[in-house]
SESE-272145 format. One record per atom (N, C-alpha, C): z, x, y; residue in one letter; residue number from 1. Coordinates in nm, 3 decimals, padded with zeros to 5 digits. Layout:
N
c3/c1/c2/resn/resi
Z/X/Y/A/NUM
...
***
This chain:
118
c3/c1/c2/resn/resi
00.416/01.596/07.312/X/1
00.543/01.541/07.312/X/1
00.527/01.514/07.142/X/1
00.632/01.537/07.067/X/2
00.630/01.477/06.879/X/2
00.629/01.348/06.927/X/2
00.632/01.294/06.827/X/3
00.642/01.115/06.782/X/3
00.791/01.149/06.692/X/3
00.865/01.071/06.720/X/4
00.987/01.034/06.646/X/4
01.056/00.916/06.574/X/4
01.066/00.895/06.480/X/5
01.091/00.699/06.457/X/5
01.243/00.703/06.478/X/5
01.254/00.589/06.595/X/6
01.392/00.562/06.634/X/6
01.464/00.475/06.604/X/6
01.388/00.354/06.500/X/7
01.417/00.226/06.486/X/7
01.385/00.153/06.375/X/7
01.468/00.117/06.272/X/8
01.379/00.014/06.208/X/8
01.493/-00.102/06.183/X/8
01.422/-00.230/06.185/X/9
01.501/-00.341/06.177/X/9
01.463/-00.421/06.052/X/9
01.579/-00.457/05.955/X/10
01.501/-00.552/05.844/X/10
01.591/-00.655/05.865/X/10
01.539/-00.819/05.801/X/11
01.593/-00.918/05.805/X/11
01.651/-00.944/05.675/X/11
01.739/-01.027/05.665/X/12
01.849/-01.061/05.549/X/12
01.855/-01.237/05.578/X/12
01.872/-01.294/05.478/X/13
01.898/-01.418/05.423/X/13
02.076/-01.400/05.381/X/13
02.122/-01.299/05.363/X/14
02.252/-01.307/05.340/X/14
02.314/-01.158/05.375/X/14
02.335/-01.159/05.543/X/15
02.427/-01.055/05.622/X/15
02.518/-00.995/05.529/X/15
02.629/-01.040/05.486/X/16
02.756/-00.973/05.438/X/16
02.722/-00.885/05.299/X/16
02.618/-00.951/05.267/X/17
02.574/-00.884/05.131/X/17
02.476/-00.742/05.099/X/17
02.412/-00.801/05.244/X/18
02.314/-00.686/05.255/X/18
02.362/-00.568/05.346/X/18
02.450/-00.629/05.426/X/19
02.533/-00.470/05.503/X/19
02.638/-00.419/05.402/X/19
02.675/-00.500/05.324/X/20
02.793/-00.412/05.221/X/20
02.716/-00.297/05.123/X/20
02.585/-00.369/05.100/X/21
02.496/-00.262/05.023/X/21
02.454/-00.125/05.085/X/21
02.423/-00.180/05.244/X/22
02.410/-00.050/05.260/X/22
02.552/00.054/05.347/X/22
02.618/-00.025/05.333/X/23
02.753/00.046/05.348/X/23
02.774/00.127/05.214/X/23
02.768/00.097/05.086/X/24
02.767/00.203/05.015/X/24
02.704/00.318/04.973/X/24
02.580/00.320/05.083/X/25
02.504/00.423/05.105/X/25
02.611/00.522/05.234/X/25
02.719/00.500/05.215/X/26
02.779/00.546/05.356/X/26
02.713/00.511/05.506/X/26
02.646/00.453/05.497/X/27
02.643/00.388/05.620/X/27
02.756/00.322/05.681/X/27
02.779/00.331/05.868/X/28
02.845/00.281/05.942/X/28
02.812/00.202/06.039/X/28
02.805/00.020/06.012/X/29
02.768/-00.032/06.098/X/29
02.866/-00.123/06.217/X/29
02.803/-00.128/06.317/X/30
02.902/-00.194/06.434/X/30
02.851/-00.354/06.429/X/30
02.915/-00.418/06.456/X/31
02.840/-00.580/06.489/X/31
02.776/-00.542/06.616/X/31
02.674/-00.657/06.647/X/32
02.620/-00.630/06.839/X/32
02.570/-00.744/06.839/X/32
02.555/-00.806/06.949/X/33
02.466/-00.931/07.014/X/33
02.381/-00.835/07.170/X/33
02.262/-00.853/07.140/X/34
02.206/-00.852/07.301/X/34
02.138/-00.983/07.383/X/34
02.266/-01.001/07.435/X/35
02.219/-01.101/07.562/X/35
02.235/-01.220/07.488/X/35
02.104/-01.308/07.469/X/36
02.145/-01.458/07.362/X/36
02.076/-01.408/07.221/X/36
02.027/-01.338/07.234/X/37
02.009/-01.297/07.029/X/37
02.088/-01.327/06.986/X/37
02.056/-01.308/06.843/X/38
02.171/-01.316/06.707/X/38
02.270/-01.216/06.713/X/38
02.382/-01.220/06.660/X/39
02.490/-01.155/06.602/X/39
02.400/-01.067/06.488/X/39
02.422/-00.932/06.527/X/40
02.348/-00.864/06.363/X/40
02.451/-00.701/06.411/X/40
02.397/-00.628/06.288/X/41
02.469/-00.498/06.276/X/41
02.372/-00.391/06.295/X/41
02.446/-00.267/06.324/X/42
02.357/-00.162/06.323/X/42
02.433/-00.027/06.342/X/42
02.347/00.064/06.279/X/43
02.430/00.173/06.234/X/43
02.337/00.274/06.302/X/43
02.379/00.414/06.405/X/44
02.301/00.513/06.456/X/44
02.322/00.636/06.368/X/44
02.208/00.703/06.343/X/45
02.197/00.791/06.294/X/45
02.154/00.937/06.417/X/45
02.203/00.977/06.503/X/46
02.205/01.087/06.610/X/46
02.096/00.961/06.726/X/46
01.963/00.975/06.720/X/47
01.898/00.871/06.774/X/47
01.830/00.777/06.745/X/47
01.831/00.765/06.577/X/48
01.775/00.669/06.511/X/48
01.848/00.576/06.480/X/48
01.817/00.433/06.489/X/49
01.909/00.327/06.479/X/49
01.852/00.226/06.362/X/49
01.910/00.185/06.269/X/50
01.884/00.100/06.156/X/50
02.001/-00.015/06.190/X/50
01.918/-00.128/06.216/X/51
01.949/-00.271/06.221/X/51
01.932/-00.361/06.111/X/51
02.000/-00.467/06.098/X/52
02.017/-00.577/05.990/X/52
02.036/-00.684/06.082/X/52
01.910/-00.784/06.049/X/53
01.927/-00.899/06.190/X/53
01.927/-01.031/06.040/X/53
01.953/-01.127/06.111/X/54
01.956/-01.235/05.970/X/54
01.820/-01.272/06.019/X/54
01.770/-01.370/05.871/X/55
01.648/-01.353/05.891/X/55
01.604/-01.524/05.961/X/55
01.509/-01.540/06.035/X/56
01.473/-01.667/06.070/X/56
01.403/-01.733/05.995/X/56
01.382/-01.695/05.882/X/57
01.270/-01.796/05.788/X/57
01.376/-01.781/05.642/X/57
01.319/-01.865/05.549/X/58
01.358/-01.861/05.443/X/58
01.313/-01.784/05.303/X/58
01.220/-01.699/05.360/X/59
01.151/-01.606/05.297/X/59
01.164/-01.454/05.379/X/59
01.170/-01.334/05.246/X/60
01.159/-01.210/05.331/X/60
01.086/-01.139/05.247/X/60
01.025/-01.048/05.311/X/61
00.936/-00.938/05.325/X/61
00.989/-00.847/05.236/X/61
00.997/-00.814/05.114/X/62
01.038/-00.738/05.021/X/62
00.965/-00.600/05.027/X/62
00.834/-00.615/05.071/X/63
00.753/-00.472/05.065/X/63
00.775/-00.351/05.148/X/63
00.879/-00.375/05.231/X/64
00.955/-00.277/05.276/X/64
01.002/-00.209/05.178/X/64
00.992/-00.032/05.188/X/65
01.037/00.078/05.165/X/65
01.097/00.139/05.253/X/65
01.259/00.171/05.202/X/66
01.350/00.223/05.299/X/66
01.386/00.367/05.215/X/66
01.415/00.509/05.255/X/67
01.434/00.607/05.202/X/67
01.593/00.647/05.300/X/67
01.671/00.746/05.224/X/68
01.767/00.813/05.229/X/68
01.836/00.922/05.195/X/68
01.803/01.034/05.269/X/69
01.862/01.199/05.191/X/69
02.061/01.196/05.184/X/69
02.055/01.164/05.072/X/70
02.218/01.175/05.032/X/70
02.288/01.249/04.991/X/70
02.421/01.251/05.016/X/71
02.468/01.380/04.981/X/71
02.521/01.379/04.777/X/71
02.563/01.223/04.743/X/72
02.598/01.231/04.608/X/72
02.598/01.117/04.535/X/72
02.418/01.141/04.493/X/73
02.365/01.006/04.461/X/73
02.448/00.917/04.335/X/73
02.484/01.003/04.246/X/74
02.548/00.923/04.125/X/74
02.658/00.849/04.163/X/74
02.760/00.876/04.260/X/75
02.847/00.822/04.303/X/75
02.825/00.707/04.435/X/75
02.733/00.710/04.452/X/76
02.671/00.578/04.544/X/76
02.612/00.476/04.467/X/76
02.499/00.528/04.302/X/77
02.475/00.439/04.240/X/77
02.585/00.337/04.175/X/77
02.711/00.417/04.127/X/78
02.825/00.420/04.047/X/78
02.857/00.286/04.140/X/78
02.870/00.325/04.290/X/79
02.946/00.183/04.381/X/79
02.826/00.078/04.357/X/79
02.704/00.091/04.373/X/80
02.606/-00.003/04.373/X/80
02.572/-00.084/04.237/X/80
02.636/-00.007/04.138/X/81
02.617/-00.071/04.003/X/81
02.723/-00.191/03.977/X/81
02.809/-00.170/04.074/X/82
02.985/-00.232/04.062/X/82
02.881/-00.393/04.136/X/82
02.805/-00.369/04.243/X/83
02.757/-00.462/04.291/X/83
02.609/-00.543/04.232/X/83
02.621/-00.502/04.146/X/84
02.498/-00.532/04.047/X/84
02.387/-00.535/04.090/X/84
02.338/-00.419/04.198/X/85
02.233/-00.382/04.240/X/85
02.171/-00.341/04.133/X/85
02.010/-00.356/04.123/X/86
01.903/-00.351/04.064/X/86
01.865/-00.193/04.067/X/86
01.869/-00.110/03.955/X/87
01.796/00.005/03.990/X/87
01.679/00.023/03.891/X/87
01.571/00.035/03.987/X/88
01.447/00.061/03.948/X/88
01.384/00.180/03.892/X/88
01.483/00.299/03.934/X/89
01.429/00.419/03.889/X/89
01.540/00.530/03.850/X/89
01.581/00.516/03.724/X/90
01.713/00.582/03.711/X/90
01.684/00.731/03.807/X/90
01.827/00.801/03.847/X/91
01.800/00.969/03.924/X/91
01.705/01.087/03.813/X/91
01.645/01.096/03.879/X/92
01.547/01.237/03.795/X/92
01.552/01.351/03.903/X/92
01.527/01.438/03.862/X/93
01.498/01.579/03.956/X/93
01.363/01.582/03.963/X/93
01.309/01.636/04.062/X/94
01.170/01.654/04.115/X/94
01.178/01.742/04.224/X/94
01.092/01.809/04.253/X/95
01.087/01.870/04.323/X/95
01.125/01.876/04.499/X/95
01.162/01.780/04.508/X/96
01.212/01.702/04.609/X/96
01.352/01.697/04.583/X/96
01.447/01.683/04.495/X/97
01.602/01.677/04.459/X/97
01.571/01.575/04.384/X/97
01.723/01.567/04.354/X/98
01.736/01.443/04.264/X/98
01.676/01.289/04.334/X/98
01.630/01.236/04.260/X/99
01.564/01.110/04.322/X/99
01.569/00.946/04.224/X/99
01.630/00.852/04.293/X/100
01.643/00.708/04.259/X/100
01.599/00.597/04.321/X/100
01.544/00.533/04.273/X/101
01.499/00.396/04.370/X/101
01.615/00.278/04.283/X/101
01.649/00.211/04.437/X/102
01.709/00.047/04.410/X/102
01.654/-00.048/04.445/X/102
01.712/-00.166/04.429/X/103
01.657/-00.265/04.493/X/103
01.767/-00.298/04.608/X/103
01.756/-00.366/04.703/X/104
01.885/-00.410/04.843/X/104
01.890/-00.547/04.780/X/104
02.011/-00.632/04.830/X/105
01.986/-00.745/04.775/X/105
01.864/-00.857/04.802/X/105
01.775/-00.800/04.886/X/106
01.648/-00.894/04.942/X/106
01.534/-00.853/04.863/X/106
01.533/-00.710/04.785/X/107
01.445/-00.701/04.707/X/107
01.389/-00.577/04.728/X/107
01.386/-00.510/04.865/X/108
01.327/-00.413/04.892/X/108
01.398/-00.279/04.842/X/108
01.293/-00.230/04.816/X/109
01.299/-00.060/04.769/X/109
01.367/00.052/04.842/X/109
01.475/00.097/04.753/X/110
01.565/00.184/04.882/X/110
01.546/00.316/04.796/X/110
01.512/00.372/04.835/X/111
01.476/00.556/04.774/X/111
01.562/00.652/04.802/X/111
01.670/00.690/04.716/X/112
01.785/00.780/04.750/X/112
01.730/00.909/04.719/X/112
01.733/01.028/04.796/X/113
01.729/01.161/04.733/X/113
01.851/01.237/04.776/X/113
01.897/01.320/04.691/X/114
01.977/01.433/04.720/X/114
01.917/01.520/04.678/X/114
01.922/01.634/04.810/X/115
01.874/01.802/04.773/X/115
01.967/01.888/04.659/X/115
01.870/01.934/04.603/X/116
01.954/02.062/04.494/X/116
01.994/02.134/04.551/X/116
02.075/02.158/04.466/X/117
02.205/02.272/04.540/X/117
02.119/02.396/04.554/X/117
02.158/02.490/04.581/X/118
02.095/02.630/04.618/X/118
02.187/02.710/04.536/X/118
***
């Protein structure tokens, strides 16, 4: 049986700001709460779930890097610039497609890749 990634959970100190950042990537979140756990946000892509939880500490591990395939990298970056998002690497073309790296509000690197048109 092949292995498939089905869940990524990140934690944040500022829920609304972080959720808004990822919504600008065209992700659609729902508020959830499981039992007595904290209220959080979840986004599903087929069988994959991406969740944003409030942090239990004052420190965030910003070493996590997350990557997304997107349809219009320039439009997304333009939206994120309005939020004053940090662009680490401007969009450049490679064999993978058009690629850029940004930082989310907690400092995690977020890689965006747009497939090249054939």
